[in-house]
All heavy atoms as an XYZ file, in Angstrom:
845
protein
N      -7.563     23.000     39.198
C      -8.865     22.713     38.613
C      -8.816     22.618     37.102
O      -9.764     22.230     36.458
C      -9.867     23.812     39.006
C     -10.074     23.912     40.497
C      -9.651     25.046     41.173
C     -10.687     22.902     41.201
C      -9.835     25.150     42.540
C     -10.873     23.001     42.557
C     -10.440     24.132     43.233
O     -10.614     24.237     44.577
N      -7.711     23.017     36.541
C      -7.632     22.999     35.085
C      -8.316     24.222     34.504
O      -9.007     24.954     35.187
N      -8.114     24.438     33.244
C      -8.702     25.593     32.573
C     -10.148     25.280     32.205
O     -10.406     24.273     31.567
C      -7.902     25.958     31.313
C      -6.486     26.383     31.719
C      -8.585     27.059     30.525
C      -5.569     26.633     30.554
N     -11.077     26.122     32.628
C     -12.459     25.858     32.252
C     -12.661     26.118     30.768
O     -12.106     27.057     30.219
C     -13.253     26.855     33.094
C     -12.300     27.959     33.379
C     -10.931     27.334     33.428
N     -13.389     25.277     30.158
C     -13.696     25.467     28.756
C     -15.069     26.121     28.678
O     -16.040     25.599     29.224
C     -13.697     24.120     28.035
S     -13.962     24.282     26.284
N     -15.132     27.263     28.084
C     -16.413     27.955     27.943
C     -16.647     28.179     26.457
O     -16.283     29.218     25.912
C     -16.394     29.289     28.692
C     -17.684     30.113     28.629
C     -18.829     29.390     29.338
C     -17.471     31.487     29.231
N     -17.203     27.185     25.764
C     -17.465     27.405     24.346
C     -18.482     28.517     24.135
O     -19.413     28.676     24.924
C     -18.005     26.055     23.868
C     -18.393     25.303     25.082
C     -17.649     25.883     26.236
N     -18.262     29.287     23.081
C     -19.166     30.388     22.740
C     -19.964     29.996     21.506
O     -19.400     29.476     20.548
C     -18.369     31.664     22.435
C     -17.310     32.092     23.447
C     -16.542     33.285     22.915
C     -17.930     32.406     24.776
N     -21.240     30.274     21.532
C     -22.040     30.026     20.335
C     -21.700     31.099     19.302
O     -21.196     32.176     19.654
C     -23.546     30.081     20.633
O     -23.891     31.416     21.009
C     -23.943     29.097     21.723
N     -21.969     30.843     18.015
C     -21.728     31.877     16.994
C     -22.453     33.180     17.314
O     -21.938     34.264     17.052
C     -22.269     31.232     15.714
C     -22.125     29.760     15.946
C     -22.388     29.567     17.425
N     -23.622     33.082     17.907
C     -24.390     34.274     18.273
C     -23.659     35.095     19.335
O     -23.602     36.322     19.267
C     -25.775     33.843     18.788
O     -26.520     34.952     19.210
N     -23.060     34.419     20.316
C     -22.313     35.117     21.365
C     -21.064     35.774     20.791
O     -20.752     36.922     21.109
C     -21.949     34.145     22.492
N     -20.349     35.060     19.941
C     -19.143     35.604     19.304
C     -19.498     36.864     18.510
O     -18.834     37.901     18.619
C     -18.481     34.557     18.377
C     -17.416     35.199     17.500
C     -17.893     33.417     19.199
N     -20.558     36.782     17.721
C     -20.982     37.916     16.896
C     -21.324     39.129     17.760
O     -20.923     40.257     17.461
C     -22.185     37.499     16.041
C     -22.732     38.607     15.193
N     -22.064     39.087     14.077
C     -23.871     39.341     15.304
C     -22.768     40.077     13.541
N     -23.871     40.241     14.266
N     -22.057     38.910     18.846
C     -22.471     40.027     19.707
C     -21.279     40.655     20.418
O     -21.187     41.880     20.514
C     -23.509     39.553     20.729
C     -24.093     40.686     21.554
C     -24.794     41.714     20.682
C     -25.401     42.838     21.498
N     -26.110     43.822     20.650
N     -20.339     39.834     20.900
C     -19.159     40.389     21.558
C     -18.353     41.226     20.570
O     -17.893     42.320     20.895
C     -18.298     39.272     22.180
C     -19.053     38.611     23.340
C     -16.959     39.824     22.665
C     -18.413     37.347     23.872
N     -18.205     40.746     19.342
C     -17.496     41.520     18.310
C     -18.192     42.861     18.075
O     -17.542     43.895     17.929
C     -17.410     40.727     17.008
C     -16.363     39.641     17.027
C     -16.299     38.915     15.693
C     -15.198     37.863     15.684
N     -15.170     37.072     14.461
N     -19.523     42.833     18.014
C     -20.296     44.071     17.830
C     -20.052     45.036     18.980
O     -19.844     46.234     18.776
C     -21.800     43.754     17.788
C     -22.347     43.420     16.429
C     -23.863     43.330     16.479
O     -24.446     42.873     17.460
N     -24.504     43.768     15.424
N     -20.091     44.524     20.212
C     -19.931     45.370     21.394
C     -18.541     45.994     21.460
O     -18.392     47.135     21.890
C     -20.191     44.554     22.662
C     -21.632     44.108     22.899
C     -21.704     43.132     24.062
C     -22.535     45.304     23.152
N     -17.527     45.249     21.047
C     -16.156     45.734     21.152
C     -15.716     46.584     19.965
O     -14.692     47.262     20.033
C     -15.196     44.552     21.317
C     -15.329     43.785     22.640
C     -14.453     42.550     22.615
C     -14.998     44.672     23.822
N     -16.500     46.567     18.892
C     -16.128     47.275     17.671
C     -15.853     48.760     17.924
O     -14.913     49.329     17.390
C     -17.265     47.112     16.646
C     -16.950     47.669     15.270
C     -18.054     47.345     14.287
C     -19.375     47.902     14.771
N     -20.487     47.697     13.842
N     -16.658     49.384     18.765
C     -16.507     50.817     19.039
C     -15.710     51.093     20.309
O     -15.726     52.207     20.816
C     -17.892     51.466     19.155
C     -18.707     51.284     17.885
O     -18.106     51.293     16.799
O     -19.936     51.114     17.989
N     -15.043     50.077     20.838
C     -14.295     50.242     22.085
C     -12.870     49.705     21.910
O     -12.525     48.660     22.458
C     -15.014     49.510     23.220
C     -16.376     50.103     23.517
C     -17.036     49.401     24.674
C     -18.290     50.110     25.129
N     -19.144     50.588     24.078
N     -12.039     50.408     21.143
C     -10.695     49.898     20.851
C      -9.825     49.710     22.092
O      -8.874     48.941     22.069
C     -10.108     50.956     19.910
C     -10.924     52.178     20.128
C     -12.294     51.712     20.536
N     -10.146     50.407     23.183
C      -9.324     50.275     24.390
C      -9.634     48.993     25.171
O      -8.906     48.609     26.068
C      -9.500     51.501     25.306
C     -10.842     51.604     26.028
C     -11.976     52.200     25.179
O     -11.827     52.309     23.944
O     -13.003     52.555     25.768
N     -10.721     48.333     24.821
C     -11.098     47.094     25.487
C     -10.712     45.897     24.618
O     -10.941     45.900     23.417
C     -12.597     47.069     25.791
C     -13.005     48.090     26.808
N     -13.469     49.347     26.454
C     -12.989     48.055     28.157
C     -13.730     50.037     27.550
N     -13.441     49.284     28.602
N     -10.144     44.856     25.262
C      -9.649     43.711     24.503
C     -10.597     42.522     24.555
O     -10.427     41.550     23.825
C      -8.257     43.273     25.002
C      -7.240     44.386     24.752
C      -8.280     42.861     26.458
N     -11.586     42.590     25.436
C     -12.521     41.472     25.556
C     -13.576     41.769     26.596
O     -13.759     42.919     26.993
N     -14.260     40.719     27.019
C     -15.252     40.861     28.078
C     -14.867     39.936     29.223
O     -14.217     38.904     29.025
C     -16.690     40.537     27.600
C     -17.159     41.563     26.591
C     -16.793     39.141     27.036
N     -15.267     40.335     30.447
C     -14.948     39.553     31.625
C     -16.234     39.027     32.247
O     -17.197     39.763     32.426
C     -14.198     40.396     32.647
C     -13.806     39.603     33.902
C     -13.073     40.447     34.903
C     -11.676     40.698     34.418
N     -10.759     41.100     35.506
N     -16.217     37.732     32.564
C     -17.344     37.087     33.227
C     -17.003     36.939     34.703
O     -15.922     36.445     35.048
C     -17.630     35.694     32.628
C     -18.796     35.039     33.350
C     -17.915     35.787     31.139
N     -17.909     37.379     35.540
C     -17.731     37.220     36.975
C     -18.977     36.601     37.574
O     -19.945     36.299     36.874
N     -18.958     36.437     38.884
C     -20.112     35.904     39.582
C     -20.248     36.691     40.879
O     -19.259     37.107     41.477
C     -19.969     34.380     39.833
C     -18.875     34.078     40.826
C     -21.273     33.754     40.219
N     -21.489     36.969     41.261
C     -21.697     37.700     42.505
C     -22.923     37.146     43.215
O     -23.770     36.490     42.602
C     -21.844     39.192     42.252
C     -23.088     39.540     41.484
C     -23.232     41.034     41.300
N     -24.426     41.301     40.503
C     -24.849     42.492     40.173
N     -24.182     43.552     40.542
N     -25.938     42.664     39.464
N     -23.002     37.441     44.484
C     -24.158     37.030     45.261
C     -25.320     37.931     44.895
O     -25.191     39.155     44.866
C     -23.848     37.157     46.769
O     -22.681     36.387     47.030
C     -24.992     36.637     47.599
N     -26.472     37.312     44.602
C     -27.602     38.116     44.149
C     -28.886     37.291     44.201
O     -28.854     36.072     44.101
C     -27.355     38.550     42.708
C     -28.454     39.399     42.130
C     -28.071     39.856     40.743
N     -29.210     40.501     40.116
C     -29.268     40.831     38.852
N     -28.261     40.573     38.067
N     -30.338     41.406     38.354
N     -29.983     37.982     44.273
C     -31.278     37.317     44.171
C     -31.581     36.450     45.374
O     -30.936     36.516     46.407
N     -32.550     35.604     45.228
C     -33.011     34.789     46.353
C     -32.429     33.394     46.336
O     -32.756     32.575     47.166
C     -34.543     34.721     46.350
S     -35.252     34.430     44.728
N     -31.543     33.097     45.407
C     -31.049     31.727     45.294
C     -29.533     31.619     45.307
O     -28.994     30.557     45.097
C     -31.607     31.066     44.033
C     -31.903     29.598     44.252
O     -32.148     29.179     45.370
N     -31.861     28.822     43.192
N     -28.831     32.733     45.469
C     -27.396     32.610     45.642
C     -26.500     33.392     44.722
O     -25.911     34.383     45.095
N     -26.385     32.979     43.453
C     -25.359     33.524     42.584
C     -25.921     34.033     41.262
O     -26.914     33.525     40.773
C     -24.304     32.449     42.277
C     -23.550     31.865     43.461
C     -22.742     30.650     43.036
C     -22.656     32.893     44.106
N     -25.238     35.014     40.699
C     -25.627     35.559     39.406
C     -24.359     35.893     38.632
O     -23.366     36.326     39.212
C     -26.460     36.825     39.620
O     -26.762     37.441     38.394
N     -24.362     35.670     37.327
C     -23.199     36.009     36.503
C     -23.207     37.499     36.179
O     -24.256     38.116     36.022
C     -23.206     35.214     35.193
C     -22.961     33.739     35.386
C     -23.901     32.804     34.998
C     -21.774     33.284     35.965
C     -23.676     31.444     35.176
C     -21.544     31.935     36.145
C     -22.496     31.018     35.751
O     -22.272     29.690     35.936
N     -22.006     38.061     36.066
C     -21.860     39.454     35.649
C     -21.000     39.472     34.391
O     -20.208     38.559     34.153
C     -21.169     40.302     36.736
O     -19.849     39.791     36.966
C     -21.957     40.277     38.032
N     -21.172     40.503     33.598
C     -20.416     40.634     32.360
C     -20.011     42.089     32.207
O     -20.840     42.986     32.376
C     -21.313     40.208     31.189
C     -20.645     39.824     29.873
C     -19.713     38.637     30.058
C     -21.701     39.481     28.842
N     -18.737     42.340     31.937
C     -18.267     43.715     31.766
C     -17.139     43.753     30.747
O     -16.534     42.723     30.429
C     -17.820     44.293     33.112
C     -16.683     43.525     33.754
C     -16.406     43.954     35.185
O     -17.303     44.520     35.821
O     -15.296     43.711     35.655
N     -16.862     44.955     30.249
C     -15.760     45.120     29.310
C     -14.438     44.969     30.058
O     -14.331     45.309     31.225
C     -15.811     46.506     28.663
C     -17.030     46.713     27.800
C     -18.067     47.539     28.202
C     -17.135     46.079     26.571
C     -19.180     47.727     27.401
C     -18.248     46.261     25.765
C     -19.264     47.087     26.195
O     -20.363     47.264     25.401
N     -13.428     44.457     29.366
C     -12.118     44.274     29.989
C     -11.034     44.909     29.128
O     -10.995     44.698     27.917
C     -11.831     42.785     30.172
N     -10.167     45.692     29.779
C      -9.034     46.290     29.083
C      -7.815     45.372     29.129
O      -6.955     45.428     28.256
C      -8.686     47.634     29.701
C      -9.746     48.691     29.465
C      -9.333     50.037     30.008
C     -10.408     51.072     29.727
N     -10.064     52.388     30.238
N      -7.732     44.541     30.168
C      -6.607     43.623     30.305
C      -7.091     42.329     30.953
O      -8.171     42.285     31.542
C      -5.498     44.207     31.215
O      -6.066     44.484     32.497
C      -4.905     45.467     30.630
N      -6.254     41.323     30.869
C      -6.534     40.052     31.540
C      -6.029     40.170     32.973
O      -4.883     40.539     33.199
C      -5.818     38.923     30.800
C      -5.949     37.561     31.455
C      -5.110     36.542     30.676
C      -5.209     35.161     31.272
N      -4.554     35.040     32.572
N      -6.878     39.865     33.940
C      -6.469     39.896     35.339
C      -5.537     38.752     35.667
O      -5.513     37.728     34.972
N      -4.742     38.905     36.721
C      -3.755     37.896     37.098
C      -4.355     36.518     37.317
O      -3.758     35.510     36.967
C      -3.019     38.327     38.375
C      -2.097     39.510     38.120
O      -1.743     39.756     36.949
O      -1.744     40.184     39.101
N      -5.543     36.461     37.914
C      -6.135     35.163     38.223
C      -7.236     34.773     37.238
O      -7.915     33.766     37.425
C      -6.678     35.160     39.656
O      -7.664     36.156     39.791
N      -7.404     35.573     36.182
C      -8.422     35.265     35.174
C      -7.964     34.126     34.272
O      -6.782     34.012     33.957
C      -8.703     36.479     34.267
C      -9.353     37.632     35.005
O      -9.806     37.443     36.151
O      -9.407     38.723     34.417
N      -8.907     33.309     33.851
C      -8.644     32.346     32.786
C      -9.136     32.986     31.495
O     -10.132     33.711     31.494
C      -9.414     31.045     33.031
C      -8.923     30.246     34.212
C      -7.556     29.607     34.002
O      -7.013     29.695     32.876
O      -7.029     29.039     34.964
N      -8.453     32.728     30.398
C      -8.829     33.326     29.120
C      -9.357     32.269     28.161
O      -8.773     31.207     28.020
C      -7.636     34.036     28.483
C      -7.979     34.674     27.144
C      -6.819     35.436     26.537
O      -5.822     35.672     27.237
O      -6.913     35.789     25.351
N     -10.471     32.587     27.540
C     -11.011     31.760     26.471
C     -10.954     32.608     25.205
O     -11.500     33.712     25.169
C     -12.476     31.347     26.766
C     -13.061     30.587     25.592
C     -12.551     30.505     28.032
N     -10.259     32.105     24.195
C     -10.169     32.823     22.919
C     -10.827     31.959     21.857
O     -10.502     30.793     21.708
C      -8.717     33.092     22.568
N     -11.786     32.552     21.172
C     -12.499     31.795     20.140
C     -12.923     32.734     19.024
O     -13.535     33.769     19.269
C     -13.732     31.127     20.764
C     -14.522     30.274     19.773
C     -15.751     29.641     20.423
O     -15.715     29.213     21.545
N     -16.831     29.609     19.676
N     -12.594     32.387     17.810
C     -13.011     33.153     16.625
C     -12.683     34.638     16.735
O     -13.479     35.489     16.358
C     -14.505     32.964     16.369
C     -14.870     31.503     16.123
O     -14.055     30.799     15.506
O     -15.948     31.080     16.559
N     -11.521     34.953     17.297
C     -11.101     36.343     17.400
C     -11.694     37.100     18.570
O     -11.503     38.307     18.694
N     -12.390     36.407     19.458
C     -12.999     37.032     20.626
C     -12.305     36.513     21.882
O     -11.975     35.334     21.971
C     -14.520     36.686     20.682
C     -15.100     36.982     22.031
C     -15.265     37.441     19.601
N     -12.063     37.423     22.835
C     -11.434     37.017     24.099
C     -12.427     37.210     25.239
O     -13.008     38.286     25.391
C     -10.181     37.843     24.356
C      -9.101     37.604     23.318
C      -7.968     38.584     23.452
N      -7.128     38.271     24.604
C      -6.175     39.105     25.064
N      -5.960     40.257     24.473
N      -5.447     38.764     26.101
N     -12.574     36.149     26.041
C     -13.425     36.206     27.223
C     -12.555     35.827     28.415
O     -11.867     34.806     28.394
C     -14.627     35.236     27.123
C     -15.438     35.238     28.410
C     -15.512     35.608     25.940
N     -12.575     36.678     29.451
C     -11.804     36.422     30.662
C     -12.782     35.985     31.751
O     -13.843     36.582     31.920
C     -11.056     37.681     31.097
C     -10.219     38.265     29.987
C     -10.583     39.454     29.381
C      -9.085     37.607     29.537
C      -9.822     39.986     28.350
C      -8.315     38.137     28.496
C      -8.691     39.325     27.907
N     -12.398     34.944     32.486
C     -13.275     34.418     33.525
C     -12.615     34.648     34.877
O     -11.510     34.156     35.137
C     -13.546     32.912     33.318
C     -14.087     32.667     31.907
C     -14.515     32.401     34.374
C     -14.144     31.206     31.519
N     -13.288     35.423     35.748
C     -12.753     35.680     37.080
C     -12.575     34.369     37.837
O     -13.332     33.420     37.650
C     -13.716     36.571     37.871
C     -13.734     37.999     37.431
C     -14.684     38.844     38.280
O     -15.352     38.285     39.171
O     -14.750     40.054     38.043
N     -11.600     34.345     38.721
C     -11.276     33.126     39.455
C     -12.497     32.536     40.156
O     -12.756     31.339     40.068
C     -10.172     33.410     40.471
C      -9.628     32.151     41.124
C      -8.395     32.454     41.952
C      -7.787     31.193     42.510
N      -7.208     30.317     41.489
N     -13.263     33.375     40.845
C     -14.388     32.822     41.611
C     -15.540     32.350     40.721
O     -16.423     31.642     41.180
C     -14.882     33.810     42.669
C     -15.441     35.102     42.136
C     -15.830     36.014     43.287
C     -16.359     37.333     42.773
N     -16.769     38.216     43.851
N     -15.513     32.705     39.434
C     -16.561     32.245     38.522
C     -16.158     30.974     37.780
O     -16.994     30.314     37.175
C     -16.901     33.341     37.512
N     -14.867     30.619     37.838
C     -14.371     29.519     37.011
C     -15.052     28.188     37.314
O     -15.489     27.485     36.409
C     -12.855     29.405     37.156
C     -12.134     30.560     36.473
C     -10.668     30.657     36.844
O     -10.083     29.712     37.364
N     -10.076     31.819     36.597
N     -15.169     27.844     38.592
C     -15.783     26.561     38.937
C     -17.262     26.522     38.582
O     -17.782     25.481     38.180
C     -15.597     26.254     40.427
C     -14.216     25.753     40.814
C     -14.134     25.523     42.314
C     -13.868     24.486     40.064
N     -17.943     27.645     38.712
C     -19.385     27.649     38.424
C     -19.668     27.546     36.932
O     -20.789     27.234     36.541
C     -20.071     28.921     38.967
O     -19.612     30.062     38.243
C     -19.806     29.114     40.449
N     -18.645     27.812     36.093
C     -18.845     27.775     34.643
C     -18.380     26.476     33.998
O     -18.525     26.310     32.787
C     -18.122     28.954     33.984
C     -18.809     30.296     34.153
C     -17.885     31.423     33.720
C     -20.107     30.349     33.382
N     -17.833     25.555     34.777
C     -17.381     24.288     34.208
C     -18.519     23.610     33.461
O     -19.611     23.434     33.995
C     -16.879     23.361     35.321
C     -15.488     23.660     35.865
C     -15.186     22.748     37.053
C     -14.430     23.495     34.795
N     -18.267     23.244     32.216
C     -19.281     22.551     31.430
C     -20.341     23.457     30.824
O     -21.283     22.984     30.211
N     -20.193     24.768     30.998
C     -21.189     25.712     30.486
C     -20.877     26.150     29.062
O     -19.751     26.018     28.589
C     -21.237     26.963     31.374
O     -21.654     26.650     32.669
N     -21.879     26.708     28.428
C     -21.741     27.303     27.101
C     -22.296     28.719     27.190
O     -23.323     28.947     27.824
C     -22.555     26.489     26.101
C     -22.630     27.104     24.724
C     -23.598     26.355     23.824
O     -24.816     26.412     24.093
O     -23.142     25.723     22.871
N     -21.597     29.672     26.565
C     -22.057     31.059     26.558
C     -22.815     31.313     25.263
O     -22.314     31.043     24.180
C     -20.869     32.005     26.672
C     -21.239     33.460     26.769
S     -19.749     34.441     27.064
C     -20.437     36.095     27.013
N     -24.018     31.854     25.393
C     -24.869     32.108     24.236
C     -25.404     33.527     24.317
O     -25.374     34.169     25.373
C     -26.023     31.098     24.221
C     -26.762     31.055     22.878
O     -26.310     31.688     21.908
O     -27.805     30.373     22.816
N     -25.877     34.030     23.199
C     -26.567     35.322     23.158
C     -27.929     35.068     22.538
O     -28.030     34.524     21.443
C     -25.789     36.342     22.326
C     -26.435     37.698     22.321
C     -26.378     38.522     23.442
C     -27.135     38.153     21.205
C     -26.986     39.770     23.445
C     -27.739     39.396     21.204
C     -27.663     40.196     22.322
O     -28.264     41.418     22.337
N     -28.966     35.417     23.282
C     -30.335     35.098     22.873
C     -31.141     36.377     22.712
O     -31.098     37.262     23.566
C     -31.003     34.189     23.944
C     -32.427     33.867     23.553
C     -30.205     32.911     24.131
N     -31.865     36.458     21.619
C     -32.747     37.607     21.379
C     -34.156     37.103     21.119
O     -34.352     36.144     20.368
C     -32.292     38.389     20.153
C     -31.060     39.217     20.362
C     -30.754     40.065     19.127
O     -31.286     41.182     19.050
O     -30.007     39.593     18.264
N     -35.125     37.731     21.765
C     -36.521     37.474     21.414
C     -37.254     38.803     21.411
O     -36.632     39.854     21.501
C     -37.168     36.434     22.350
C     -37.194     36.893     23.808
O     -37.308     38.106     24.052
O     -37.131     36.021     24.690
N     -38.574     38.775     21.293
C     -39.327     40.025     21.167
C     -39.204     40.917     22.399
O     -39.286     42.130     22.303
C     -40.805     39.716     20.919
C     -41.067     39.140     19.553
C     -42.522     38.840     19.349
C     -42.768     38.190     18.000
N     -44.136     37.765     17.817
N     -39.014     40.312     23.577
C     -39.021     41.084     24.811
C     -37.646     41.403     25.374
O     -37.498     42.354     26.138
C     -39.833     40.334     25.883
C     -41.300     40.100     25.536
C     -41.964     39.263     26.610
C     -42.023     41.426     25.379
N     -36.650     40.616     25.036
C     -35.338     40.861     25.630
C     -34.226     40.324     24.745
O     -34.451     39.542     23.832
C     -35.256     40.201     27.016
O     -35.284     38.794     26.878
N     -33.021     40.763     25.066
C     -31.827     40.213     24.432
C     -30.761     40.168     25.512
O     -30.567     41.152     26.245
C     -31.379     41.069     23.257
O     -31.163     42.389     23.657
N     -30.088     39.022     25.653
C     -29.125     38.888     26.736
C     -28.160     37.737     26.480
O     -28.438     36.833     25.710
C     -29.849     38.653     28.063
C     -30.648     37.360     28.071
C     -31.480     37.166     29.324
O     -31.241     37.869     30.308
O     -32.363     36.308     29.311
N     -27.011     37.830     27.163
C     -26.089     36.699     27.193
C     -26.612     35.718     28.223
O     -27.068     36.111     29.293
C     -24.683     37.151     27.593
C     -23.958     37.866     26.488
C     -23.871     39.241     26.467
C     -23.353     37.156     25.459
C     -23.201     39.908     25.451
C     -22.683     37.798     24.432
C     -22.606     39.176     24.432
N     -26.552     34.440     27.903
C     -26.965     33.407     28.850
C     -25.858     32.359     28.926
O     -25.107     32.144     27.975
C     -28.306     32.742     28.449
C     -29.448     33.740     28.501
C     -28.227     32.108     27.072
N     -25.788     31.720     30.076
C     -24.824     30.649     30.298
C     -25.610     29.368     30.500
O     -26.319     29.215     31.493
C     -23.944     30.960     31.505
C     -23.109     32.190     31.292
C     -23.586     33.436     31.661
C     -21.871     32.108     30.686
C     -22.833     34.579     31.445
C     -21.110     33.246     30.449
C     -21.592     34.478     30.834
N     -25.537     28.479     29.517
C     -26.242     27.206     29.602
C     -25.378     26.263     30.428
O     -24.385     25.731     29.954
C     -26.476     26.653     28.193
C     -27.329     27.602     27.369
O     -28.313     28.143     27.847
N     -26.933     27.817     26.127
N     -25.750     26.114     31.706
C     -24.938     25.378     32.658
C     -25.673     24.141     33.142
O     -26.655     24.252     33.872
C     -24.597     26.301     33.835
C     -23.611     25.675     34.794
O     -23.505     24.462     34.890
N     -22.899     26.511     35.520
N     -25.203     22.945     32.770
C     -25.878     21.713     33.178
C     -25.706     21.397     34.656
O     -26.390     20.532     35.188
C     -25.195     20.641     32.316
C     -23.838     21.195     32.042
C     -24.018     22.692     31.945
N     -24.804     22.122     35.347
C     -24.540     21.837     36.756
C     -25.454     22.584     37.715
O     -25.428     22.339     38.917
C     -23.081     22.186     37.092
C     -22.112     21.430     36.209
O     -22.208     20.221     36.084
N     -21.201     22.144     35.575
N     -26.246     23.513     37.201
C     -27.115     24.299     38.078
C     -28.203     23.402     38.654
O     -28.906     22.714     37.936
C     -27.713     25.502     37.313
C     -26.607     26.509     37.023
C     -28.844     26.141     38.113
C     -27.060     27.704     36.213
N     -28.299     23.439     39.980
C     -29.277     22.585     40.660
C     -30.619     23.279     40.859
O     -31.643     22.641     40.990
C     -28.718     22.143     42.011
C     -27.562     21.156     41.868
C     -27.198     20.578     43.214
C     -26.206     19.436     43.100
N     -24.997     19.750     42.347
N     -30.601     24.599     40.878
C     -31.864     25.309     41.058
C     -31.725     26.763     40.704
O     -30.655     27.338     40.817
N     -32.807     27.343     40.251
C     -32.842     28.765     39.971
C     -34.000     29.372     40.746
O     -34.921     28.676     41.157
C     -33.036     29.070     38.467
O     -34.224     28.444     38.036
C     -31.861     28.553     37.660
N     -33.947     30.664     40.939
C     -35.032     31.306     41.676
C     -36.181     31.660     40.713
O     -36.003     31.659     39.500
C     -34.520     32.545     42.383
S     -33.967     33.856     41.290
N     -37.310     31.963     41.264
C     -38.488     32.260     40.458
C     -38.314     33.474     39.570
O     -38.875     33.532     38.471
N     -37.523     34.439     40.010
C     -37.335     35.651     39.215
C     -36.280     35.450     38.137
O     -36.070     36.323     37.305
C     -36.989     36.836     40.104
S     -35.442     36.653     41.016
N     -35.564     34.308     38.175
C     -34.571     34.025     37.135
C     -33.286     34.795     37.241
O     -32.464     34.786     36.354
N     -33.061     35.484     38.371
C     -31.870     36.298     38.512
C     -30.693     35.564     39.123
O     -29.582     36.037     39.064
C     -32.160     37.528     39.378
C     -32.947     38.589     38.651
C     -32.948     39.901     39.405
O     -32.447     39.951     40.527
O     -33.456     40.880     38.851
N     -30.924     34.419     39.754
C     -29.826     33.755     40.434
C     -29.967     32.242     40.337
O     -30.990     31.714     39.906
C     -29.762     34.200     41.897
O     -30.940     33.837     42.569
N     -28.894     31.559     40.771
C     -28.874     30.104     40.669
C     -28.023     29.550     41.796
O     -27.320     30.268     42.484
C     -28.286     29.669     39.320
C     -26.854     30.095     39.135
C     -25.816     29.278     39.541
C     -26.547     31.318     38.559
C     -24.503     29.676     39.388
C     -25.240     31.723     38.382
C     -24.212     30.892     38.813
N     -28.072     28.245     42.005
C     -27.118     27.597     42.895
C     -26.637     26.312     42.257
O     -27.271     25.759     41.385
C     -27.693     27.368     44.305
C     -28.885     26.430     44.316
O     -28.904     25.412     43.630
N     -29.891     26.776     45.101
N     -25.461     25.885     42.732
C     -24.832     24.690     42.143
C     -24.648     23.650     43.224
O     -24.277     23.956     44.328
C     -23.486     25.055     41.490
C     -23.765     25.932     40.276
C     -22.687     23.825     41.098
C     -22.552     26.373     39.502
């Protein structure tokens, strides 16, 4: 399938650097996907101490993001962003391939 390209916005890079600053044992963050919500799939994000055998690595501006194998196809063509507003702050994946999302916004399908 080739290596998925997951460009990170400057906001995402900055936030990941902030999160990892106090966690020297962690080398990056890992993106996964799991079944959730009423529409199928949801992305997960966690700290990573190492790159998994089947993970793809995206390195940008000194930040490392590992993508689990089962999440790689769902992230093709996506961009990782960090968005803050008055009510919430979160990482989002702007994915042009998503065909539908659920009303609660917790899941998607491709």
